[in-house]
N, C-alpha and C positions, 0 to 999 in steps of 0.2 A: 182702164182709168189713164192718165195721161202720163206722160212724162217729166214735167215738174211735180204732178201729186205721187208719185211715186216714190221719188225723192222724197219728198216731205215724210211720209210713212216708212221710208228705211232710217232716216235720218234720227225720228222721233223713238222709231225702235232702239238702235243703236241707243240714244241716250236710256232708254230707261233699262237696257240691258247692263249698261257700265256703271258703277258706280267708284266713286273718288275713296280712298279710304287713307284716312288722317290716323295719325298716331298721338297719341297725349304723351305729352312728357309733362311727370310727376316730379312733387320732390323728396328726397328723402325719408325714411322714416329712421334713421340714423346714420350716424358717421362711423363705427365701426360694428361689427359681429363676432359672433365666436359662434366659428367650425367644426367639424373632426378633424378634414387636410384643407390644405391649401386650396382647391377649387369649391370649397361645398360640397361633394359628388357625394358623398359617404354617409351614413345617418347619425347621429350622436346618440336619437332614442326616441321610444317610443310611446305614446303617449295614448285616453281616452279623454273623447268626449265627455264634458259633464254636461254639459246642458247646449240647447242649437245655437248655432251665435252665425249672424247674416252676416254677409261680406257687405261691409258699405260702399265698394269701385273696384274693381276688376282688380288690383295686386291683393286684395285677402279671396282665406276659400270661405267659400260656407262652410259649418261645422255641423253636424247630428248631435242630438248625444244618442253614449252608444260609439261612435264609431273611431274607428282606429284609424293614427295621422305617422307620419311618418316623421320628424324634428327632424330639420338639415341644416338649417342654425338658428340662434338666437340674436336676434341684435342687443347691445348694448347701448338702451333708454337716454339719450341729452336732457339734461335740467326740462323740470315740465312738461315731457313730451311724454308718450307713454310705452309701456314693454312688448315690442313682439317679438316672437317669433315664428321661420319659417318653415311648413311640411306641406304634403300631400297624405292627401286618406287614404286609406287602404279596406278591401272588404270586398267580399263578393256582389254587395248589395250595391255596389256606388262603383261599378265597371264603366259609368258614364264623366267618371269626375278623378280616376287615379291619373297622376299622371301629372296630374297641374300642380302644377307649385306656388304661394300665395304664404301672408300674412296671417296672423292670427293672435290673440293675448291669449298667457300661456293661463291667464287665470279662469279660463275655459280648460280645460284639461286636466289632466292629471297624468304625470311623466310617469307611466307601469314597469319601463325597462330603461334602463344607460346601455347603453353598449361601448362608448368614447367615455371615459371619463373626462382626460388632460386633451382637450378643444386646443385650438388656435385662433389669435386673436386675429382679425384683417380689417384694413377698411371698407367700406360700404362702395359700393360702384352702382353709377348706372346702366344695365348692363340696353343692347336689344332684345331680351325679351320682358323690356323693361316697357316697350313704346307697345313691341306686335303685339305682346300682353292685353295690353290698352286699347282695341283697335273702333275704331270707330266709324260705320259706313254715311254715307253719302248722299 
């Protein structure tokens, strides 16, 4: 193979291996939220999914009926907006989803145990995790 052909093959191969990554900025779901602490790092409560819920985009988590969810924050809805909580699934059957925090509608769950009754109200922020969680490959 001649030198120009080798260069073309090399550039094409590199182009196929290299993908650009683009974060997608999404609008905030609410201006305020309630958390167990100022960092929203402690669990407010535990809930059980009453029915399946399919996440509409990458900010949300999928729920399966019977699945247990750690609840970390409860968004305070603005007028006309939906109500959402943020949480993470729990259980041996859902190891691949554990640790992923996302939003879900509270009417799909039953709060089974409350760990923190006195919560703190905080402003919501757009964090880097919003961008890295919603990554598209091109």
